[in-house]
Every structure is written in C-alpha cells, then in structure tokens.
C-alpha positions as CSV (number, residue, x, y, z in Angstrom):
1,M,-0.1,-0.1,0.1
2,K,1.6,3.3,-1.1
3,R,1.3,6.3,1.4
4,K,1.4,9.9,0.2
5,W,4.3,11.8,1.8
6,S,2.6,14.5,3.7
7,T,3.5,17.4,6.0
8,R,2.0,15.5,8.7
9,M,3.9,12.5,8.3
10,L,7.1,14.3,7.9
11,A,6.4,16.2,11.0
12,E,5.4,13.1,12.9
13,G,8.8,11.5,11.7
14,G,10.7,14.5,13.0
15,V,8.9,14.1,16.5
16,M,9.6,10.3,16.6
17,I,13.1,10.8,15.8
18,A,13.5,13.4,18.5
19,L,11.7,11.0,21.1
20,S,14.0,8.4,20.1
21,I,17.2,10.3,20.7
22,L,15.9,11.6,24.2
23,L,15.1,8.1,24.9
24,S,18.5,6.8,23.7
25,Y,20.1,8.8,26.7
26,I,18.2,6.9,29.3
27,K,20.5,3.6,29.5
28,I,19.9,0.7,31.5
29,Y,23.1,-0.9,30.3
30,Q,26.0,0.3,28.3
31,A,28.1,-2.3,26.4
32,P,32.0,-1.4,26.5
33,Q,32.4,-0.9,22.7
34,G,29.1,0.6,21.9
35,G,25.5,-0.4,21.9
36,S,23.3,-0.2,24.9
37,V,19.8,-1.1,26.4
38,T,17.8,1.9,26.7
39,A,14.3,2.8,27.7
40,G,12.9,1.7,24.5
41,S,14.8,4.2,22.2
42,M,13.5,2.2,19.0
43,I,9.9,2.3,20.0
44,P,9.0,5.6,18.4
45,I,10.8,4.9,15.1
46,M,8.9,1.4,15.1
47,F,5.7,3.0,16.0
48,F,6.1,5.5,13.1
49,A,6.6,2.6,10.7
50,M,3.4,1.0,12.1
51,R,1.4,4.1,11.4
52,W,2.7,5.0,8.0
53,G,4.3,1.9,6.4
54,V,7.7,0.2,5.7
55,G,9.1,2.8,3.3
56,P,8.6,5.8,5.5
57,G,9.7,3.9,8.3
58,V,12.9,2.8,6.7
59,F,13.6,6.4,5.8
60,V,12.8,7.8,9.3
61,G,15.1,4.9,10.7
62,A,18.1,5.9,8.5
63,I,17.7,9.6,9.4
64,Y,17.7,8.6,12.9
65,G,20.7,6.4,12.5
66,I,22.7,9.4,10.9
67,L,21.5,11.8,13.8
68,H,22.5,9.2,16.4
69,F,26.0,9.1,14.7
70,I,26.2,13.0,14.7
71,L,25.5,13.1,18.4
72,K,27.6,9.9,19.4
73,P,30.2,9.3,16.6
74,Y,32.1,6.3,16.4
75,F,33.8,6.0,13.0
76,Y,36.3,3.4,11.8
77,H,35.5,2.9,7.8
78,P,32.7,4.2,5.5
79,L,31.2,0.8,5.2
80,Q,31.2,0.3,9.0
81,F,29.4,3.8,9.3
82,L,26.7,2.6,6.7
83,L,26.3,-0.7,8.6
84,D,26.1,0.5,12.1
85,Y,24.0,3.7,11.4
86,P,21.7,4.2,8.5
87,I,21.3,0.6,7.4
88,A,20.9,-0.7,11.0
89,Y,18.4,1.9,12.2
90,G,16.8,1.8,8.8
91,F,15.8,-1.7,9.5
92,L,13.5,-0.3,12.2
93,G,11.1,0.5,9.5
94,L,10.4,-3.2,8.9
95,A,8.0,-2.7,12.0
96,G,5.6,-1.1,9.3
97,I,4.6,-4.9,8.4
98,A,2.2,-4.3,11.4
99,T,-0.1,-1.5,10.3
100,M,-2.5,0.2,12.6
101,K,-6.3,-0.6,12.0
102,N,-8.8,1.8,13.7
103,G,-8.5,0.4,17.2
104,K,-9.6,-3.1,16.5
105,T,-7.2,-5.6,17.9
106,S,-7.1,-9.4,17.6
107,G,-4.7,-12.2,18.7
108,K,-3.3,-12.0,14.9
109,D,-2.6,-8.4,15.4
110,Y,-0.4,-9.1,18.4
111,F,1.5,-11.8,16.4
112,I,2.1,-9.3,13.7
113,I,3.3,-6.7,16.0
114,F,5.9,-9.1,17.6
115,L,6.9,-10.3,14.2
116,G,7.3,-6.5,13.1
117,V,9.6,-5.9,16.2
118,L,11.5,-9.0,15.6
119,L,12.3,-8.3,12.0
120,S,13.1,-4.8,13.0
121,I,15.6,-5.6,15.5
122,G,16.8,-8.7,13.9
123,G,17.7,-6.7,10.8
124,R,19.5,-4.1,13.2
125,F,21.3,-7.1,14.7
126,I,22.4,-8.7,11.3
127,S,23.7,-5.2,10.3
128,H,25.7,-4.9,13.5
129,L,26.9,-8.6,13.3
130,L,28.4,-8.1,9.8
131,S,29.9,-4.8,11.0
132,G,31.5,-6.5,14.1
133,V,32.8,-9.4,12.0
134,I,34.3,-7.4,9.3
135,F,35.7,-4.4,11.2
136,F,35.8,-5.4,15.1
137,A,37.3,-8.9,14.7
138,E,40.3,-8.0,16.9
139,Y,38.1,-7.6,20.0
140,A,37.3,-11.3,19.7
141,G,40.7,-12.4,20.5
142,D,41.2,-16.0,20.2
143,Q,37.4,-16.6,19.9
144,N,35.7,-16.9,16.4
145,P,34.7,-13.4,15.3
146,W,31.2,-14.5,14.4
147,L,30.4,-16.1,17.7
148,Y,31.9,-13.1,19.5
149,S,29.9,-10.4,17.5
150,T,26.8,-12.5,17.9
151,A,27.1,-12.9,21.7
152,Y,28.1,-9.1,22.0
153,N,25.3,-7.6,19.9
154,A,22.6,-9.9,21.3
155,G,23.9,-8.6,24.7
156,Y,22.1,-5.6,24.3
157,L,19.8,-6.2,21.2
158,V,17.9,-9.1,23.0
159,P,16.7,-7.2,25.9
160,E,15.8,-4.2,23.5
161,L,13.7,-6.7,21.7
162,I,11.9,-7.9,25.0
163,I,11.5,-4.3,26.0
164,S,10.3,-2.9,22.7
165,S,7.8,-5.9,22.3
166,I,6.2,-5.6,25.6
167,I,5.8,-1.8,25.4
168,L,4.5,-2.0,21.8
169,L,2.0,-4.7,22.7
170,L,0.7,-2.8,25.6
171,L,0.3,0.5,23.6
172,W,-1.0,-1.0,20.4
173,K,-4.8,-0.8,21.0
174,P,-4.8,2.6,22.5
175,L,-2.4,4.1,20.1
176,S,-3.9,2.4,16.9
177,R,-7.1,4.7,17.8
178,I,-5.2,7.8,16.7
179,E,-6.4,9.1,13.5
180,K,-3.9,10.1,10.8
C-alpha cells in the first residue's frame, strides 16, 4: 500500500526521531564498545513505521541512525558507518509490516506486532553482526569473530527486543485509535 508523503507524516517522523534520541540517553546498560539497552529508544521509530508503512519507516529510521552518529560518533570505515548507522537503524522501518487499523485488535494483530519488532531488531542485529565481524574482529581475541559478534550484539539487542515488544504490545490498542 503506497502512502502519500505529507507534511503531517514528515512532522510526525521528526517528532519520533527527537523522542528516540531523548530515550537513547536513558540507558539501563552500556556495552563497552558501543551499543546499549535503553528505555525503549527504538519504539518511536517502530511506532512511526506501524502508522505510515515500511518505506517511510525505513527512511525515518535511517535519518535517526545518521543523527545518532552525529550525536555519538564512532567511525572506523565508511562501510562500517553505513552498517552501524543508516542501514542498522533503517531496518527499524520493517516494523511497518504491522499497520494500525482503527483500534480493532485481535490475537493475530499481536503476533504481527511481535513479528514486526522481531524483524526490525533482527535486521539491526544482522547489520551490527556484519560490522562486528568485518571491522571489529580484533576484539574477539582467540574466539571465533562470528560467535563473539553474535554474543556481543545479542547482549544488548535481545533486551531491547523484549522491552520494545512488551511496550508496543501494551500500547498497540490505544495508539491504533489515533487518526491520521
């Protein structure tokens, strides 16, 4: 389903990016070489994608990733920048597979919400995993870089998956009543 880009959509995207940035400063856990468990900093981007669709969600997620880099830069290589920022956060737009429907919620909707969150954070995980294996393998020491990067990134993204899923499942019904 194609959505028309409107002033309202862009304004809402900007607000969601700002809210995500604010929430990213509330950290529950900070990993030593980057990554953290936050107070649901990805939720506004995923919620935006659920309201407006995958395409706008990917766009807003990528913009959030670039702003995240500007505010907390960690740069090693141009490809690492792409994998860790616009691509990784652009994957949050995959939550748009679960679209809002006038406040009516069923068990199937909750499964689709969880699937959207899983795809979003799973895509981000794969992007960070590749970045870790390609550019940060020296941190693995004698370990397999794939296993090290998997464990490292899962250490903060699995809790984010749980937090995001719970909050979006709780907020789905009341937020789906908001008119566009």
